[in-house]
C-alpha positions as CSV (number, residue, x, y, z in Angstrom):
1,M,8.6,6.9,-0.2
2,T,5.0,7.0,0.8
3,K,5.1,10.8,1.0
4,S,6.0,13.3,-1.7
5,D,7.8,16.5,-0.9
6,N,4.5,18.2,-0.5
7,G,3.1,15.7,2.2
8,P,0.1,14.0,0.5
9,D,0.1,10.1,0.0
10,I,1.4,8.9,-3.2
11,T,-1.2,7.1,-5.3
12,L,-0.4,5.0,-8.1
13,R,-2.3,3.5,-10.9
14,I,0.1,0.9,-12.2
15,A,-1.4,-2.5,-11.3
16,Q,-4.9,-1.1,-12.1
17,Q,-5.9,-2.8,-8.8
18,P,-6.5,-0.4,-5.7
19,E,-5.1,-2.8,-3.0
20,A,-2.1,-3.6,-5.1
21,D,-1.4,0.0,-6.2
22,E,-1.8,1.2,-2.4
23,L,1.1,-1.2,-1.5
24,L,3.2,0.0,-4.2
25,G,2.8,3.4,-3.2
26,R,3.7,2.8,0.4
27,S,6.3,0.0,0.2
28,P,9.6,0.6,-1.4
29,L,10.3,-3.1,-1.5
30,A,7.0,-3.9,-3.2
31,A,7.8,-1.3,-6.0
32,L,11.3,-2.9,-6.5
33,V,9.8,-6.5,-6.6
34,G,7.2,-5.3,-9.2
35,M,9.8,-3.8,-11.3
36,L,11.7,-7.0,-11.0
37,L,8.9,-9.0,-12.2
38,D,8.0,-6.7,-15.1
39,Q,9.3,-8.8,-18.0
40,Q,7.5,-10.9,-20.4
41,V,4.1,-10.5,-18.6
42,P,1.6,-7.6,-18.8
43,M,2.6,-4.7,-16.6
44,E,-0.5,-5.0,-14.3
45,W,0.2,-8.7,-13.7
46,A,3.8,-7.9,-12.7
47,F,3.0,-5.0,-10.4
48,S,0.1,-6.8,-8.8
49,G,2.4,-9.5,-7.9
50,P,3.9,-7.9,-4.6
51,Y,0.5,-7.5,-3.1
52,T,-0.4,-11.1,-3.9
53,L,2.9,-12.3,-2.4
54,A,2.3,-10.4,0.7
55,Q,-1.1,-11.9,1.1
56,R,0.3,-15.4,0.6
57,M,3.0,-14.7,3.2
58,G,0.3,-13.7,5.5
59,G,1.1,-9.9,5.9
60,D,0.2,-6.5,4.4
61,D,3.7,-5.6,3.2
62,L,6.9,-7.4,2.2
63,D,9.9,-7.8,4.4
64,A,13.4,-8.3,2.8
65,H,14.8,-10.4,5.7
66,E,11.9,-12.6,5.7
67,I,12.1,-13.3,2.1
68,A,15.9,-13.6,2.2
69,T,15.8,-16.4,4.6
70,Y,12.6,-18.1,3.3
71,D,13.0,-21.8,2.4
72,P,13.7,-21.7,-1.4
73,E,11.3,-24.5,-2.3
74,A,8.5,-23.1,-0.1
75,F,9.2,-19.7,-1.7
76,V,8.6,-21.2,-5.2
77,E,5.3,-22.6,-4.1
78,L,4.2,-19.1,-3.1
79,F,4.8,-18.2,-6.7
80,T,3.5,-21.4,-8.4
81,A,0.2,-21.4,-6.5
82,K,-2.8,-20.5,-8.9
83,P,-3.0,-17.9,-10.1
84,A,0.8,-18.0,-10.6
85,L,2.6,-14.8,-9.9
86,H,4.5,-14.8,-13.1
87,R,4.8,-16.6,-16.4
88,Y,8.1,-18.1,-15.0
89,P,7.3,-18.5,-11.5
90,G,10.1,-20.7,-10.5
91,S,12.8,-18.4,-11.9
92,M,11.3,-15.3,-10.7
93,A,11.0,-16.6,-7.2
94,K,14.7,-17.2,-7.1
95,R,15.4,-13.7,-8.4
96,V,13.0,-12.1,-5.8
97,Q,14.9,-14.0,-3.1
98,Q,18.3,-12.9,-4.6
99,L,17.1,-9.3,-4.7
100,C,16.2,-9.4,-1.0
101,Q,19.4,-11.2,0.1
102,Y,21.4,-8.4,-1.7
103,L,19.3,-5.7,0.0
104,V,20.0,-7.3,3.3
105,A,23.6,-7.6,2.9
106,Q,24.1,-4.2,1.3
107,Y,21.3,-2.1,2.9
108,D,20.4,-4.0,6.0
109,G,17.1,-5.0,4.3
110,V,15.9,-1.3,3.8
111,A,14.9,-1.1,0.2
112,D,14.6,2.7,-0.2
113,A,18.1,3.1,1.2
114,V,19.1,2.2,-2.4
115,W,18.0,5.7,-3.5
116,S,17.4,7.9,-0.3
117,D,20.8,9.3,-0.1
118,A,21.9,8.9,-3.7
119,A,23.6,12.3,-4.5
120,T,23.3,12.3,-8.2
121,G,21.1,10.6,-10.9
122,A,24.2,8.7,-12.2
123,E,25.0,7.3,-8.8
124,L,21.3,6.1,-8.3
125,R,21.4,4.6,-11.7
126,K,24.6,2.7,-10.7
127,R,23.0,1.5,-7.4
128,L,19.8,0.2,-9.2
129,N,22.0,-1.4,-11.9
130,A,23.8,-3.4,-9.3
131,L,20.6,-5.0,-8.0
132,P,20.2,-8.6,-8.9
133,G,17.9,-8.8,-12.0
134,F,18.2,-5.2,-12.9
135,G,19.9,-4.5,-16.1
136,T,20.6,-1.1,-17.6
137,Q,17.2,-0.8,-19.1
138,K,15.3,-1.8,-15.9
139,A,17.5,0.4,-13.8
140,Q,16.8,3.5,-16.0
141,I,13.0,2.7,-16.0
142,F,12.7,2.3,-12.2
143,L,14.9,5.6,-11.8
144,A,12.3,7.3,-14.1
145,L,9.6,5.9,-12.0
146,L,11.1,7.1,-8.8
147,G,11.5,10.6,-10.4
148,K,8.2,10.9,-12.0
149,Q,5.9,9.4,-9.4
150,F,7.8,9.3,-6.1
151,N,9.6,12.6,-6.2
152,V,12.9,11.1,-5.7
153,R,14.9,13.5,-8.1
154,P,18.7,13.7,-7.3
155,P,20.5,16.1,-9.7
156,G,20.6,14.6,-13.3
157,W,17.9,12.1,-12.7
158,R,16.3,12.6,-15.9
159,E,19.5,12.3,-18.0
160,A,20.5,9.2,-16.0
161,A,17.1,7.6,-16.8
162,G,17.6,8.2,-20.5
163,A,14.6,8.5,-22.8
164,Y,12.5,7.1,-19.9
165,G,13.0,10.2,-17.9
166,E,11.7,12.5,-20.6
167,A,8.8,14.7,-19.5
168,G,5.5,13.7,-21.3
169,S,6.8,10.5,-22.7
170,H,4.9,7.2,-22.6
171,R,7.5,4.7,-22.9
172,S,7.4,2.7,-19.7
173,V,5.6,1.9,-16.5
174,A,7.0,5.1,-15.3
175,D,4.6,7.0,-17.3
176,I,1.3,5.0,-16.2
177,T,-1.0,7.0,-14.3
178,G,-4.4,5.5,-15.2
179,P,-6.0,3.2,-17.9
180,E,-5.4,5.8,-20.7
181,S,-1.8,6.1,-20.2
182,L,-1.5,2.3,-19.6
183,T,-3.0,2.0,-23.3
184,E,-0.6,4.5,-24.6
185,V,2.5,2.9,-23.1
186,R,1.3,-0.6,-24.3
187,T,1.0,0.9,-27.9
188,Y,4.3,2.4,-27.7
189,K,5.9,-0.9,-26.6
190,Q,4.2,-2.8,-29.4
191,E,5.2,-0.3,-32.1
192,A,8.7,-0.4,-30.8
193,K,8.8,-4.2,-30.9
194,Q,7.3,-4.0,-34.5
195,A,10.0,-1.6,-35.6
196,A,12.9,-3.7,-34.0
197,K,11.3,-6.9,-35.8
198,A,11.2,-5.0,-39.2
199,A,14.7,-3.6,-38.8
200,K,16.0,-7.2,-38.0
201,T,14.3,-8.5,-41.1
202,A,15.7,-5.7,-43.3
203,A,19.1,-6.5,-42.0
204,K,18.8,-10.2,-42.9
205,G,17.6,-9.2,-46.3
206,K,20.8,-7.2,-47.2
C-alpha cells in the first residue's frame, strides 16, 4: 500500500499534517483507523488520530495484534488524554479495538489483506462493509480512497464505490489532495447537509 503500481511512495494530504499523512501513506491499518474515526469530527482531526495514537503507544506505526489485546480501560485512556483523539473518545476507542480484533480473527492482523486479493469492486465493498464500524457509506468512501489514491483498483471499483468513485468529484476524503480540495469537499458536505435539512423541513410542511 505504500507503493503505487509505478513505484513511487504514496503521498497523502488528508490530515494536513506531514507526519500524520506520511503514516497514512505507508500504513494500511492507520488508513483504516482514520476512516473509522471520520465521523462527527473534522476530517483532519480524524485522520491525524492514527499518528497520535501510534505516538501514545510508543511506536511509529499501529499493530492490530497489540491493539486487539490492549487493556480496554488503558486503551480508552490513550484516546481521552488531552488532546482527545475524537469528540467521543470512549466509544471510538472501543470501535478501534473491535476493528483490530476482527482483523486479527479474519486476516491475521494484516489490514491490507482486506483488499489485496479482492477480485472485484463488489467483493471489496462487501469486505469493507463487514468491518466493525464500517457501514455502506463508509465502506464506499474508503473503497474510493483506495482506488483514487492507493491504486487499489479491482474491476468495477468505481461502480462499487457509488458516487464517491466518480472521477473529478469532491464528495469525500477520497478526493482530498491538499488544502484547496479539502475546502471543496467541506463545502460539498455543508451544502449536502443543508439540502437534506431543507428537504426534511419541506416534508414536514406537507
